C-alpha positions as CSV (number, residue, x, y, z in Angstrom):
1,X,128.3,114.6,123.6
2,X,126.9,111.1,122.9
3,X,125.0,110.1,119.9
4,X,121.2,110.6,120.0
5,X,119.1,107.8,118.5
6,X,115.8,108.4,116.8
7,X,113.4,105.5,116.1
8,X,110.2,105.8,114.0
9,X,107.3,103.3,113.9
10,X,105.1,103.2,110.9
11,X,102.0,101.0,111.6
12,X,100.5,99.9,108.3
13,X,97.6,97.6,107.4
14,X,99.9,95.0,105.9
15,X,103.3,95.7,107.5
16,X,104.8,97.4,110.6
17,X,108.1,99.1,109.9
18,X,110.9,100.5,112.1
19,X,113.6,102.9,111.0
20,X,116.5,103.6,113.3
21,X,118.8,106.6,112.9
22,X,121.6,108.3,114.9
23,X,122.3,112.0,115.2
24,X,126.1,112.3,115.3
25,X,128.0,114.8,117.3
26,X,128.2,117.2,114.4
27,X,124.4,117.2,114.0
28,X,124.4,115.0,110.9
29,X,121.9,112.2,110.5
30,X,122.8,108.6,109.7
31,X,120.2,105.8,109.2
32,X,121.7,102.7,110.8
33,X,118.9,100.1,110.5
34,X,115.4,99.0,109.7
35,X,113.0,96.3,110.6
36,X,109.6,95.1,109.5
37,X,107.0,92.5,110.3
38,X,103.8,91.4,108.7
39,X,100.9,93.3,110.3
40,X,97.6,91.9,111.6
41,X,94.9,93.4,113.8
42,X,94.5,96.5,111.5
43,X,91.7,97.0,109.0
44,X,91.8,100.1,106.7
45,X,94.2,101.8,109.0
46,X,92.1,101.2,112.2
47,X,93.3,99.0,115.1
48,X,90.9,96.2,115.7
49,X,93.1,93.9,117.8
50,X,95.6,95.5,120.1
51,X,97.4,92.2,121.0
52,X,98.1,91.4,117.4
53,X,99.4,94.8,116.6
54,X,101.6,94.7,119.7
55,X,103.1,91.4,118.6
56,X,103.7,92.8,115.1
57,X,105.5,95.8,116.6
58,X,107.6,93.5,118.8
59,X,108.7,91.4,115.7
60,X,109.6,94.6,113.8
61,X,111.6,96.0,116.7
62,X,113.4,92.6,117.1
63,X,114.4,92.7,113.4
64,X,115.7,96.2,113.7
65,X,117.6,95.4,116.9
66,X,119.4,92.5,115.1
67,X,120.4,94.8,112.4
68,X,121.5,97.7,114.6
69,X,123.0,95.6,117.4
70,X,121.5,97.5,120.3
71,X,118.2,97.4,122.1
72,X,115.3,99.7,121.2
73,X,113.4,101.1,124.2
74,X,111.6,104.2,122.9
75,X,110.2,105.5,119.7
76,X,107.9,107.8,117.8
77,X,104.7,106.7,116.1
78,X,103.3,108.1,112.9
79,X,99.7,109.0,112.9
80,X,97.2,110.0,110.2
81,X,93.5,109.8,109.5
82,X,90.4,111.9,109.2
83,X,90.0,111.9,113.0
84,X,92.9,114.4,113.1
85,X,92.1,118.1,113.0
86,X,94.4,121.2,112.6
87,X,93.9,124.6,114.0
88,X,96.1,127.7,114.6
89,X,96.4,129.6,117.8
90,X,98.6,132.4,119.3
91,X,100.4,132.8,122.5
92,X,102.0,135.9,124.1
93,X,104.4,136.2,127.1
94,X,106.8,138.8,128.4
95,X,110.5,137.9,128.2
96,X,111.6,136.9,131.7
97,X,115.3,137.4,131.7
98,X,116.4,140.9,133.0
99,X,118.8,141.1,130.0
100,X,115.8,140.7,127.7
101,X,117.6,137.9,125.8
102,X,115.1,135.2,124.7
103,X,116.0,131.7,125.8
104,X,114.6,128.2,125.8
105,X,112.4,128.9,128.8
106,X,110.8,131.9,127.1
107,X,110.1,129.8,124.0
108,X,108.6,127.0,126.1
109,X,106.4,129.5,128.0
110,X,105.0,131.1,124.8
111,X,104.4,127.7,123.2
112,X,102.6,126.5,126.3
113,X,100.5,129.7,126.3
114,X,99.6,129.0,122.6
115,X,98.7,125.4,123.5
116,X,95.7,126.6,125.7
117,X,92.6,125.9,123.7
118,X,89.1,124.6,124.4
119,X,88.8,121.0,123.4
120,X,85.9,118.5,123.4
121,X,86.4,115.8,126.0
122,X,86.9,113.1,123.3
123,X,89.9,114.9,121.7
124,X,93.4,115.7,122.8
125,X,96.5,117.5,121.4
126,X,99.1,115.3,119.9
127,X,101.5,117.8,118.3
128,X,102.3,121.5,118.5
129,X,104.2,123.1,115.6
130,X,105.7,126.5,115.9
131,X,105.0,128.4,112.6
132,X,106.1,131.9,113.4
133,X,107.5,134.0,116.3
134,X,107.0,137.8,116.7
135,X,109.4,139.8,118.9
136,X,108.2,143.3,119.8
137,X,106.0,143.4,116.7
138,X,108.6,142.1,114.3
139,X,107.3,138.9,112.7
140,X,108.5,136.2,110.3
141,X,111.0,134.8,112.9
142,X,111.5,131.1,112.9
143,X,113.8,130.8,115.9
144,X,113.8,133.7,118.4
145,X,116.4,132.3,120.8
146,X,119.3,134.7,121.4
147,X,117.3,137.7,120.2
148,X,116.6,140.6,122.5
149,X,113.0,141.8,123.2
150,X,110.3,142.5,125.7
151,X,107.3,140.8,124.2
152,X,107.3,137.4,122.6
153,X,104.5,136.0,120.5
154,X,104.0,132.7,118.7
155,X,101.7,131.4,116.1
156,X,101.3,127.6,116.2
157,X,99.6,124.8,114.4
158,X,97.9,122.5,116.9
159,X,97.0,119.0,115.8
160,X,94.3,117.2,117.8
161,X,93.2,113.6,117.5
162,X,90.6,111.2,118.7
163,X,91.4,110.0,122.2
164,X,90.2,106.5,121.3
165,X,92.8,106.3,118.4
166,X,95.5,107.8,120.5
167,X,95.0,105.6,123.5
168,X,94.8,102.4,121.4
169,X,98.1,103.3,119.7
170,X,99.6,104.0,123.2
171,X,98.3,100.6,124.4
172,X,99.9,98.8,121.5
173,X,103.3,100.3,122.0
174,X,103.1,99.7,125.8
175,X,102.1,96.0,125.3
176,X,105.2,95.7,123.1
177,X,107.3,96.8,126.0
178,X,108.3,100.2,124.6
179,X,108.0,103.8,125.6
180,X,106.1,106.1,123.2
181,X,107.9,109.5,123.0
182,X,105.4,111.2,120.8
183,X,103.3,111.2,117.7
184,X,104.3,112.6,114.2
185,X,101.6,113.9,111.9
186,X,102.4,111.9,108.8
187,X,101.0,114.2,106.0
188,X,103.3,117.0,107.1
189,X,106.3,114.8,107.7
190,X,105.9,112.9,104.4
191,X,105.1,116.1,102.5
192,X,108.4,117.7,103.8
193,X,110.4,114.6,102.9
194,X,108.9,113.8,99.4
195,X,108.0,117.2,98.1
196,X,110.2,120.2,97.1
197,X,109.6,123.7,98.4
198,X,108.4,124.7,94.9
199,X,105.9,121.8,94.8
200,X,104.4,122.6,98.1
201,X,104.1,126.3,97.2
202,X,102.7,125.9,93.6
203,X,100.2,123.2,94.5
204,X,100.6,119.5,94.6
205,X,98.7,116.4,95.6
206,X,100.6,113.9,97.8
207,X,99.0,110.4,97.6
208,X,100.0,107.5,99.9
209,X,98.4,104.3,98.5
210,X,98.7,101.7,101.3
211,X,97.2,98.2,101.7
212,X,94.1,99.2,103.5
213,X,93.6,102.9,102.6
214,X,94.7,105.7,100.4
215,X,95.7,109.0,102.1
216,X,95.4,112.2,100.0
217,X,97.1,115.4,101.1
218,X,96.9,118.7,99.0
219,X,99.5,121.3,99.6
220,X,99.4,124.9,98.2
221,X,101.2,128.1,99.3
222,X,103.2,125.8,101.6
223,X,100.1,124.9,103.5
224,X,98.2,121.6,104.0
225,X,94.8,122.4,102.4
226,X,93.3,118.9,102.3
227,X,93.8,115.7,104.3
228,X,91.4,112.9,103.3
229,X,91.3,109.1,103.5
230,X,89.8,106.8,100.9
231,X,89.1,103.3,102.3
232,X,90.6,101.4,99.4
233,X,94.2,100.2,98.7
234,X,96.4,97.4,97.6
235,X,94.6,94.8,99.7
236,X,91.6,95.2,97.3
237,X,93.8,94.4,94.3
238,X,95.0,91.2,96.2
239,X,91.4,90.3,96.9
240,X,90.4,90.8,93.3
241,X,93.2,88.4,92.2
242,X,92.2,85.9,94.8
243,X,88.6,85.9,93.5
244,X,89.5,86.1,89.9
245,X,92.0,83.3,89.9
246,X,90.3,81.3,92.7
247,X,93.5,81.4,94.7
248,X,94.3,81.8,98.4
249,X,95.0,85.4,99.5
250,X,98.6,84.6,100.4
251,X,99.1,83.1,96.9
252,X,97.3,86.1,95.3
253,X,99.7,88.5,97.1
254,X,102.7,86.6,95.9
255,X,101.4,86.6,92.3
256,X,100.7,90.3,92.4
257,X,104.3,91.1,93.5
258,X,106.0,88.6,91.2
259,X,104.0,88.9,88.0
260,X,101.6,91.8,88.3
261,X,101.6,94.9,86.0
262,X,99.3,97.8,86.3
263,X,97.8,97.7,82.8
264,X,96.9,95.3,80.1
265,X,98.9,97.2,77.5
266,X,102.1,96.3,79.4
267,X,101.3,92.6,80.0
268,X,102.9,89.7,78.1
269,X,100.5,86.9,77.0
270,X,103.5,84.6,76.7
271,X,104.4,85.1,80.4
272,X,102.8,82.0,82.1
273,X,101.9,81.9,85.8
274,X,101.2,78.8,87.9
275,X,98.2,79.0,90.2
276,X,96.9,76.6,92.7
277,X,93.2,76.8,93.2
278,X,91.6,77.0,96.7
279,X,91.0,73.6,98.1
280,X,92.6,71.8,95.3
281,X,96.0,70.2,94.9
282,X,96.2,70.5,91.1
283,X,97.7,73.6,89.6
284,X,96.8,75.5,86.4
285,X,98.4,78.1,84.2
286,X,97.2,81.6,83.5
287,X,99.0,84.4,81.6
288,X,100.2,87.8,82.7
289,X,97.6,89.3,80.5
290,X,94.9,87.4,82.4
291,X,96.3,88.8,85.6
292,X,96.5,92.4,84.2
293,X,92.8,92.2,83.2
294,X,92.1,91.7,86.9
295,X,94.5,94.4,88.3
296,X,93.9,97.2,85.8
297,X,90.2,98.0,86.7
298,X,91.0,98.3,90.4
299,X,94.1,100.5,89.8
300,X,92.0,102.7,87.5
301,X,89.3,102.9,90.2
302,X,91.9,104.0,92.8
303,X,93.1,106.9,90.7
304,X,89.6,107.8,89.6
305,X,88.6,108.1,93.3
306,X,91.7,110.2,94.0
307,X,90.6,112.6,91.2
308,X,87.0,112.6,92.5
309,X,88.1,113.4,96.1
310,X,90.2,116.3,95.0
311,X,87.4,117.7,92.8
312,X,84.8,117.3,95.5
313,X,87.0,119.3,97.9
314,X,86.8,122.2,95.4
315,X,90.5,122.0,94.5
316,X,92.2,121.9,91.2
317,X,92.4,118.4,89.7
318,X,95.3,119.6,87.7
319,X,97.6,121.2,90.3
320,X,100.7,123.0,89.0
321,X,103.1,120.5,90.5
322,X,101.0,117.5,89.7
323,X,100.7,114.3,91.8
324,X,103.4,112.6,93.9
325,X,102.5,109.0,94.9
326,X,104.0,106.6,97.3
327,X,102.9,103.4,99.1
328,X,103.0,99.7,98.3
329,X,100.7,99.9,95.3
330,X,103.2,102.2,93.6
331,X,105.7,99.4,93.3
332,X,103.5,97.8,90.6
333,X,105.3,98.0,87.2
334,X,103.9,100.6,84.9
335,X,101.6,102.1,87.5
336,X,102.9,105.6,86.8
337,X,101.9,105.2,83.1
338,X,98.4,104.0,84.1
339,X,98.1,106.8,86.6
340,X,99.0,109.4,84.0
341,X,96.0,108.3,81.9
342,X,93.7,109.5,84.8
343,X,95.7,112.2,86.5
344,X,97.9,115.2,85.5
345,X,101.7,114.7,85.8
346,X,102.3,111.8,88.2
347,X,105.6,110.9,89.6
348,X,106.7,108.3,92.1
349,X,108.1,109.4,95.5
350,X,111.7,108.1,96.1
351,X,113.8,107.6,99.1
352,X,116.5,110.2,99.8
353,X,118.5,107.9,102.1
354,X,121.8,106.7,100.7
355,X,121.5,103.4,102.7
356,X,117.8,102.6,102.5
357,X,116.4,102.7,99.0
358,X,113.4,100.4,99.6
359,X,110.3,102.6,98.9
360,X,108.3,100.9,101.6
361,X,110.4,102.7,104.2
362,X,109.7,106.2,102.9
363,X,107.2,107.0,105.6
364,X,109.6,105.9,108.4
365,X,112.4,107.9,106.8
366,X,110.2,110.9,106.5
367,X,109.4,110.7,110.2
368,X,113.1,110.6,111.1
369,X,113.8,113.5,108.8
370,X,111.0,115.5,110.3
371,X,112.2,114.9,113.9
372,X,115.7,115.7,113.0
373,X,114.9,119.0,111.2
374,X,112.5,120.3,113.9
375,X,114.0,123.2,115.7
376,X,111.8,122.4,118.7
377,X,111.6,118.6,118.9
378,X,110.8,118.6,122.6
379,X,107.5,120.4,121.9
380,X,106.1,117.3,120.3
381,X,103.3,116.4,122.7
382,X,104.9,113.6,124.5
383,X,102.8,110.4,125.1
384,X,105.0,108.3,127.3
385,X,103.1,105.2,128.1
386,X,104.1,103.0,131.0
387,X,106.0,100.1,129.6
388,X,104.9,96.5,130.3
389,X,107.3,94.2,132.0
390,X,108.4,92.7,128.7
391,X,112.0,93.0,127.4
392,X,113.1,96.5,126.6
393,X,110.4,98.2,128.8
394,X,111.3,101.3,130.7
395,X,109.3,103.7,132.9
396,X,109.5,107.5,133.2
397,X,111.2,108.7,130.1
398,X,113.3,111.8,130.5
399,X,112.6,112.8,127.0
400,X,112.1,116.5,127.5
401,X,115.3,117.0,129.5
402,X,117.4,114.9,127.2
403,X,116.2,116.7,124.1
404,X,116.7,120.1,125.6
405,X,120.3,119.2,126.4
406,X,120.8,117.8,122.9
407,X,119.3,120.9,121.3
408,X,121.5,123.3,123.2
409,X,124.6,121.5,122.1
410,X,123.9,121.2,118.4
411,X,122.4,124.6,117.7
């Protein structure tokens, strides 16, 4: 059996990131490369310019291809946002084989039966997740294949999304000359990757603080209870620095990364920073303490809004397993210490990859992990968009057939 390649695409407000992994013949997963590019055409997680996003995707893919040494033609895209909705449904079928042994076809039939729901015209299904199977009344089954029975039931989680958002994402990938194999619901994928089973069961808040928005997910009893976006993120800190120091945004971003700390108690007044004012050639000097006085209020506001959002949803602001945070803002030095002044028990999410430790790739790695661990990866609702004539484009993906073959060989 040949190796199977999985490629994830994480489209952020500030950066587009690619993660490439290979599933070896023994079923093990190996991350072989990454790529990134500065993003434009996105505001607070919403696509506002398809051409610019497509160009950013192309640049990130090209960077990954140089690292991996092979062409990338197809990938999965992460998706999140309040336009997404979750609902459960059931499906029931009779086992078709005369021996009554349940096989791939029976599983596919029952999942397709569970997929039949009434939807408004502006929404569509992007993912179907099998939660439990029941064989002749015996439940709690995660994978019924190989079992013997007459009646097969399935309980599924159906994720639906706005057609506008879905089609814009498809268009961006198509314009980049790529095939879109399917979408991955990021809160579940990131939650599985960053949180332990105990954390998801006891109660935990997962917070992804990106450049344009902050995504809050609340897990309890191993279920996603809350999924909420706050339209504020690291770009606001950059904007504050730009205004406060009268510096260009690019300069403010560089200063934030090189000299920024999350709180004034951790800043050094002796640490001098050179700043060039907008429209002027002369430079001036400010201290790290001056910079921290600009950063700290916005950081505190972000965590205060997180607390407020959880409270407004009627959930505990002091979950048993605390808060797990990721995203670009979490790279600020001492931000965990500042967060703990507002929230209960905060820790920073870390990469589990031995080869990719950069925290900015956690979302992409989570997608790869999610796809690899899925018992039924071919039931991701496939969204293969016709590729443009650009380099790497390909029509008519045989994704379902290929993944069925792969699944039968490794399980």
